[in-house]
LUMZA-116668 format. One record per residue: x, y, z of N, C-alpha, C in turn. Coordinates in steps of 0.001 Angstrom, whole numbers, plus 500000, padded with zeros to 6 digits. Atoms other than C-alpha are relative to their C-alpha. Example, Ala and Ser with C-alpha at 12.3 -4.5 7.8 and 13.67 -1.06 7.14 Angstrom:
<dopas>
((500890, 498810, 500000), (512300, 495500, 507800), (500900, 501200, 500000))
((499180, 498810, 499940), (513670, 498940, 507140), (499230, 501090, 500730))
</dopas>
This chain:
<dopas>
((499135, 498934, 499831), (436767, 787477, 709328), (500686, 498852, 500973))
((499453, 500156, 498758), (439577, 785953, 712060), (500983, 501344, 500918))
((498752, 498945, 499112), (441249, 788449, 714750), (501652, 499505, 500082))
((498626, 500368, 500300), (444790, 788493, 714273), (501043, 500663, 501452))
((499347, 499225, 498501), (447510, 789376, 717154), (500754, 500819, 499298))
((498953, 499038, 500398), (448412, 792615, 717158), (501182, 500320, 499710))
((499503, 500030, 499927), (451499, 793630, 716085), (500552, 501510, 500081))
((499009, 498990, 499156), (454221, 796345, 717825), (500286, 499272, 500725))
((499117, 500112, 498841), (455591, 796616, 721232), (498973, 499291, 500994))
((501589, 501242, 499453), (453471, 793647, 723343), (501116, 500246, 501682))
((499459, 499212, 498532), (454235, 795761, 727001), (501149, 499862, 499675))
((498382, 500036, 499348), (458172, 796303, 726191), (500591, 498552, 499646))
((499077, 500855, 500140), (458818, 792659, 725831), (499550, 499567, 497900))
((499207, 500355, 501135), (459821, 792157, 721991), (499696, 498506, 499382))
((500080, 501102, 500106), (459909, 788880, 722187), (498905, 499475, 499768))
((500823, 501004, 499477), (456954, 787972, 723619), (499308, 500576, 497729))
((499977, 499336, 501477), (455865, 790459, 720053), (500126, 499034, 498772))
((499860, 501110, 501065), (457398, 788145, 717592), (499872, 498669, 500251))
((500859, 501121, 499830), (456107, 785144, 718975), (498489, 500257, 499701))
((501455, 499585, 500617), (452449, 786587, 718414), (500762, 500008, 498538))
((499994, 499688, 501662), (453546, 788124, 715134), (500691, 498563, 498900))
((499503, 501017, 500999), (455873, 785356, 713764), (499575, 498710, 500192))
((500527, 501262, 499647), (454463, 782419, 715171), (498789, 499559, 499825))
((501401, 500459, 499983), (450993, 782462, 715144), (499668, 500832, 498614))
((500928, 499747, 501223), (450533, 784277, 711770), (499908, 501314, 500309))
((500302, 498788, 499618), (449229, 787925, 711081), (499638, 500600, 499108))
((500530, 499451, 501350), (447570, 788032, 707415), (500096, 499349, 498932))
((499333, 500065, 500549), (449699, 786687, 705565), (499639, 499121, 498824))
((500589, 500628, 500697), (448990, 784102, 702935), (498929, 499333, 499652))
((500670, 500429, 498720), (446089, 782559, 703516), (499198, 499840, 500709))
((500848, 499985, 498189), (444964, 784179, 706431), (499244, 501577, 498885))
((501145, 498701, 500226), (442301, 787262, 705824), (500648, 501176, 501035))
((500337, 498598, 499230), (442777, 790620, 707218), (500345, 500170, 501089))
((501205, 499695, 498428), (441969, 791563, 711013), (499100, 500969, 499782))
((500341, 499800, 499866), (439175, 792902, 710651), (499780, 501602, 501091))
((499948, 498892, 499027), (438385, 796318, 712150), (498301, 499437, 501340))
((500879, 500624, 498776), (436389, 795637, 715422), (498810, 500790, 500741))
((500590, 498332, 499101), (433667, 797937, 717730), (500215, 499321, 501158))
((500069, 500633, 498442), (434912, 795872, 721178), (501772, 500585, 500085))
((498667, 499690, 499659), (438718, 797319, 720512), (499686, 501513, 501011))
((500199, 498251, 499538), (439259, 800398, 722929), (501791, 499846, 500233))
((499229, 499310, 499337), (442206, 802052, 724130), (499945, 498958, 501849))
((500261, 500251, 498671), (442958, 800026, 728101), (501268, 499567, 500428))
((498864, 499480, 499274), (446139, 800850, 730677), (500755, 497654, 499174))
((498904, 500859, 500238), (448745, 797971, 729463), (500456, 499418, 501322))
((499423, 500133, 498906), (450153, 795274, 731777), (500353, 499153, 499572))
((499321, 500663, 500231), (452231, 793272, 732054), (501489, 500219, 499206))
((499843, 501158, 498911), (454840, 790943, 731666), (500291, 499836, 501143))
((499279, 499920, 498612), (454636, 789900, 734962), (499133, 498650, 500271))
((499889, 500847, 500084), (454218, 786539, 736466), (498601, 499800, 500924))
((501518, 499358, 499369), (450800, 785802, 738438), (499600, 498957, 500246))
((500256, 501224, 499962), (449419, 782625, 740019), (498480, 500056, 499357))
((501449, 500027, 500228), (445938, 781058, 739766), (499217, 501503, 500542))
((500746, 498186, 498901), (444435, 783900, 741903), (499877, 500739, 499448))
((499600, 498675, 500222), (446140, 786410, 740477), (499215, 500249, 498777))
((500440, 500076, 501588), (444805, 786008, 736761), (498486, 499844, 499658))
((501662, 499445, 500326), (441476, 785645, 738062), (499621, 501309, 500825))
((499930, 498187, 499396), (442148, 788728, 740374), (500205, 500990, 498285))
((500143, 498949, 501241), (443269, 790330, 736999), (498771, 500442, 499142))
((500813, 500077, 500583), (440507, 789233, 734998), (498581, 500628, 500786))
((500909, 499405, 499115), (437788, 790752, 737578), (500439, 501275, 499988))
((499273, 498970, 499584), (440016, 793800, 738205), (499722, 500859, 498629))
((500237, 499453, 501731), (440285, 794377, 734013), (498897, 499890, 499383))
((501331, 499983, 500707), (436753, 793717, 733452), (500211, 499334, 498365))
((499264, 500494, 501375), (438304, 791350, 730864), (500096, 498193, 500238))
((499870, 501561, 500048), (437880, 787385, 730079), (501100, 499618, 499285))
((498374, 500505, 500428), (440752, 785823, 729662), (500045, 498821, 500734))
((499913, 502042, 499677), (441151, 782088, 728908), (501453, 499631, 500110))
((498990, 500901, 499849), (443915, 779947, 729440), (499229, 497987, 500284))
((501028, 500781, 500185), (443565, 776140, 730271), (500819, 499357, 500914))
((500002, 499718, 498443), (443913, 776003, 733979), (501193, 499734, 500386))
((498710, 499973, 499324), (447247, 775568, 736315), (500497, 498611, 499353))
((499597, 501035, 500661), (449500, 772855, 734715), (501822, 499945, 500723))
((498879, 500188, 498968), (452522, 771257, 737111), (501126, 500166, 499286))
((498242, 499328, 500268), (456084, 773109, 737100), (499050, 500692, 499019))
((500032, 498466, 500693), (454934, 776140, 734734), (498895, 500881, 501188))
((499804, 498505, 499472), (454914, 779749, 736136), (498361, 500386, 498541))
((500612, 499151, 500872), (452164, 781941, 734312), (500377, 501289, 499908))
((500432, 498747, 500361), (452681, 785078, 732580), (499464, 500459, 499146))
((501922, 499256, 500391), (450104, 787468, 731542), (500224, 501454, 499578))
((499944, 499026, 500582), (450166, 790161, 729574), (498949, 500353, 499108))
((501027, 499555, 500649), (447552, 792490, 728341), (500570, 501289, 499249))
((499526, 498916, 500677), (448111, 794925, 725406), (499660, 501149, 500094))
((501193, 499039, 499730), (446530, 798645, 725161), (498868, 499800, 499171))
((501031, 500190, 501309), (444379, 797215, 722438), (498610, 499063, 501310))
((500930, 500617, 498653), (442598, 795023, 725555), (500944, 498385, 499600))
((500101, 501644, 499619), (444553, 791419, 724045), (500666, 499706, 500990))
((499541, 500497, 499294), (445731, 789168, 726650), (500273, 499000, 499695))
((499399, 501342, 500564), (448015, 786272, 726331), (500692, 499543, 501857))
((499718, 499758, 498672), (448700, 784129, 729378), (501114, 498472, 498894))
((498843, 500911, 500728), (452385, 782259, 728460), (500200, 499233, 500996))
((499220, 500827, 499150), (453329, 779420, 730426), (501665, 499338, 499993))
((498074, 499937, 499914), (456912, 778964, 731597), (500259, 499054, 501146))
((499194, 500952, 498795), (459180, 776140, 733216), (500562, 500783, 500994))
((499257, 499112, 497968), (460383, 776822, 736628), (501243, 500451, 499462))
((498363, 499057, 500607), (463651, 778855, 735944), (499648, 501029, 499391))
((500067, 499297, 501583), (462347, 780761, 732840), (500086, 500841, 501240))
((500681, 498783, 499686), (461973, 784348, 733474), (499165, 500669, 499452))
((500692, 499434, 500099), (459049, 786421, 732888), (500660, 500887, 499247))
((499686, 499772, 501074), (459729, 788216, 729717), (500967, 499450, 499306))
((499278, 500609, 500760), (461878, 785777, 728231), (499762, 499552, 498744))
((499793, 500097, 501429), (463054, 786047, 724836), (499668, 498904, 499034))
((499757, 501091, 500308), (463300, 782524, 724307), (498657, 499418, 499580))
((501268, 499863, 500492), (460156, 781506, 722361), (499715, 498071, 500057))
((499906, 501556, 499938), (459116, 777510, 722147), (498314, 499232, 501654))
((500649, 500025, 498375), (456426, 778021, 725450), (497939, 499943, 499212))
((501142, 499990, 500146), (452239, 777201, 725530), (499698, 501663, 499716))
((500093, 498743, 499479), (450556, 780618, 724951), (498408, 499737, 499683))
((501230, 499686, 500311), (446677, 781128, 725137), (499542, 501542, 499587))
((499919, 498632, 500230), (445737, 784626, 724022), (498845, 499900, 499439))
((501805, 499425, 499991), (441996, 786189, 724292), (500678, 501419, 499079))
((499885, 498885, 500221), (441547, 788297, 721837), (498571, 501230, 499889))
((501821, 499827, 500237), (438122, 790866, 722390), (500026, 500357, 498325))
((500571, 500185, 501333), (436067, 790623, 719384), (499257, 499623, 499727))
((501357, 499820, 500471), (432875, 791478, 717999), (499786, 498777, 499226))
((500543, 501159, 501185), (431155, 788471, 716231), (500897, 498893, 500005))
((499176, 500356, 500140), (433949, 786253, 716977), (500010, 499118, 499145))
((500501, 500928, 500618), (432138, 783073, 716151), (499668, 500230, 498930))
((500460, 500028, 501627), (430680, 784070, 713326), (500982, 500428, 498860))
((498448, 500066, 500658), (433911, 785515, 711980), (500529, 498972, 499751))
((499159, 502005, 499729), (435258, 781803, 712871), (499875, 499256, 498539))
((500716, 501778, 501067), (433197, 779782, 710822), (499420, 500777, 498801))
((499763, 499544, 501914), (433124, 782709, 707506), (501265, 498774, 499719))
((498542, 500207, 500499), (437085, 781959, 708007), (500503, 498825, 499761))
((499998, 501244, 499890), (436945, 778398, 708756), (498930, 499381, 498633))
((501067, 501081, 501178), (433918, 777096, 706166), (500230, 498607, 500465))
((500255, 501369, 499527), (434439, 773548, 705813), (501121, 499596, 501336))
((499200, 500332, 499014), (437404, 773408, 708099), (500369, 500040, 500884))
((500007, 499678, 498593), (436366, 774274, 711221), (499409, 499087, 500372))
((500471, 500743, 499609), (435423, 771818, 713636), (499252, 499586, 501346))
((500895, 499399, 498688), (432702, 772182, 716485), (500902, 499027, 501150))
((499543, 501142, 497894), (433932, 770974, 720614), (499632, 500135, 500731))
((500495, 500018, 499295), (433045, 770814, 723542), (499257, 501265, 500682))
((500214, 499124, 499799), (431164, 773275, 724865), (499176, 501341, 498799))
((500050, 499814, 501425), (430036, 774318, 721238), (500772, 500696, 499025))
((498651, 499500, 500424), (433208, 775919, 720636), (500238, 499680, 498521))
((499487, 500381, 501162), (434564, 775971, 716746), (501564, 500502, 499747))
((498158, 499917, 499852), (438388, 775086, 716570), (499962, 499830, 498810))
((499559, 500322, 502138), (440325, 775585, 712820), (501159, 500041, 500457))
((498085, 500095, 499599), (443753, 775005, 713043), (500472, 500887, 498662))
((498995, 499015, 500840), (445513, 777326, 710492), (500221, 498757, 498498))
((499084, 500899, 500633), (446525, 775473, 707502), (501360, 500071, 499829))
((499086, 499519, 500018), (449448, 777353, 706839), (501002, 500414, 500865))
((499154, 499882, 498383), (450650, 777112, 710828), (499518, 499475, 500630))
((500681, 500980, 499055), (449218, 774367, 712628), (500370, 500332, 501189))
((499921, 498964, 499159), (450839, 775964, 715036), (499179, 500547, 501274))
((501142, 499218, 499653), (448220, 777509, 715803), (498965, 499960, 499745))
((501526, 500574, 499559), (444528, 777064, 716929), (499201, 501178, 500244))
((500770, 498171, 499567), (441713, 779871, 716634), (498442, 499076, 500515))
((501943, 500780, 499714), (438521, 778835, 718671), (499512, 501242, 500423))
((501070, 498647, 499686), (435434, 781096, 719384), (499025, 499178, 500563))
((501516, 500535, 499710), (432162, 780143, 721615), (499085, 501385, 499666))
((501254, 499826, 499865), (428619, 780903, 720985), (500154, 500955, 500302))
((500242, 498803, 498944), (428087, 784348, 722303), (500777, 500897, 500849))
((498818, 498619, 499412), (431482, 785518, 723408), (500496, 500876, 499259))
((499314, 498556, 501256), (432644, 788617, 721766), (501774, 499680, 500931))
((498531, 499975, 499866), (436561, 787287, 722198), (500240, 498214, 499331))
((499474, 501944, 500523), (438408, 784476, 720124), (501563, 499799, 500481))
((499269, 500361, 499404), (440763, 782940, 721693), (501130, 498620, 498826))
((499291, 500481, 500352), (443912, 781486, 720190), (501187, 499233, 500776))
((499277, 501081, 499128), (446306, 778433, 721178), (501037, 499979, 498875))
((499029, 500539, 500321), (449938, 778042, 720463), (500740, 499494, 501105))
((498494, 500877, 499745), (452538, 775504, 720774), (500356, 499585, 499271))
((499181, 500656, 501268), (455263, 774611, 719070), (500039, 498357, 499309))
((500044, 501312, 500302), (453952, 771160, 718674), (498610, 500218, 499709))
((501516, 499778, 500800), (450686, 771583, 716431), (499320, 498274, 500865))
((500651, 500839, 499337), (449309, 768353, 718165), (499676, 500601, 500834))
((500502, 499541, 498276), (449395, 770078, 721723), (499056, 501250, 499369))
((500402, 499039, 500497), (448156, 773084, 719948), (498354, 499680, 499768))
((501365, 500863, 500866), (445139, 770830, 718600), (499100, 499866, 501353))
((501001, 500971, 498538), (444182, 768717, 722003), (499898, 501310, 501018))
((500724, 498903, 498577), (444320, 771911, 724340), (498684, 501137, 499148))
((500843, 499348, 499946), (442196, 774108, 722072), (498583, 498969, 499960))
((501498, 500683, 499685), (439333, 771100, 722383), (499700, 499213, 501122))
((500657, 500441, 499103), (440059, 770630, 725627), (499008, 500102, 501223))
((501174, 498986, 499907), (437399, 771448, 727889), (500301, 500664, 501192))
((499777, 499001, 499351), (439882, 772636, 730120), (500281, 501694, 499362))
((499509, 498954, 500373), (440527, 775431, 727929), (498677, 500938, 500053))
((501247, 499053, 499571), (438190, 778302, 729597), (500205, 500943, 500647))
((499635, 499326, 499419), (437905, 781191, 731226), (500963, 499615, 501386))
((499016, 499772, 498633), (440406, 782357, 734523), (498615, 500320, 500978))
((500977, 499618, 499182), (438269, 782279, 737730), (499070, 499108, 500636))
</dopas>
């Protein structure tokens, strides 16, 4: 099974919720429903807020949570949001785009706390999952190639890479630059 984005208000930012649930999928045709997980618990929601790379590392340390991203990208700002169930989102916004914008079409790296993420993704992906750097498993959703799921052995989180350009989503998901902040 895979861990799907949560439905609901994403820290008061309806647009981000629509991006996550509308663009990234959510148990629709061909996607298994999200499983109940033992790692989900209520936590303090954060953001959306702009953070520097050092600020993202500080947030991960302070929140005691692994947060994935693809490192700094020239010309982009980093919008960070964490939901009350612990899902964390790093959205890459070009200069001049305001935090919390309702516009869509930006690179997003989501980290979902998920016990058994690697085994769950391997089962859901079947023969369509491919190996990548660091032992990761990469799965392009057949009905939504803009959304690519990633899991690492021994990591209790599933990562989702979304970009409006499917080729970029896959390239980012396979890149060694996809890693925890810090």
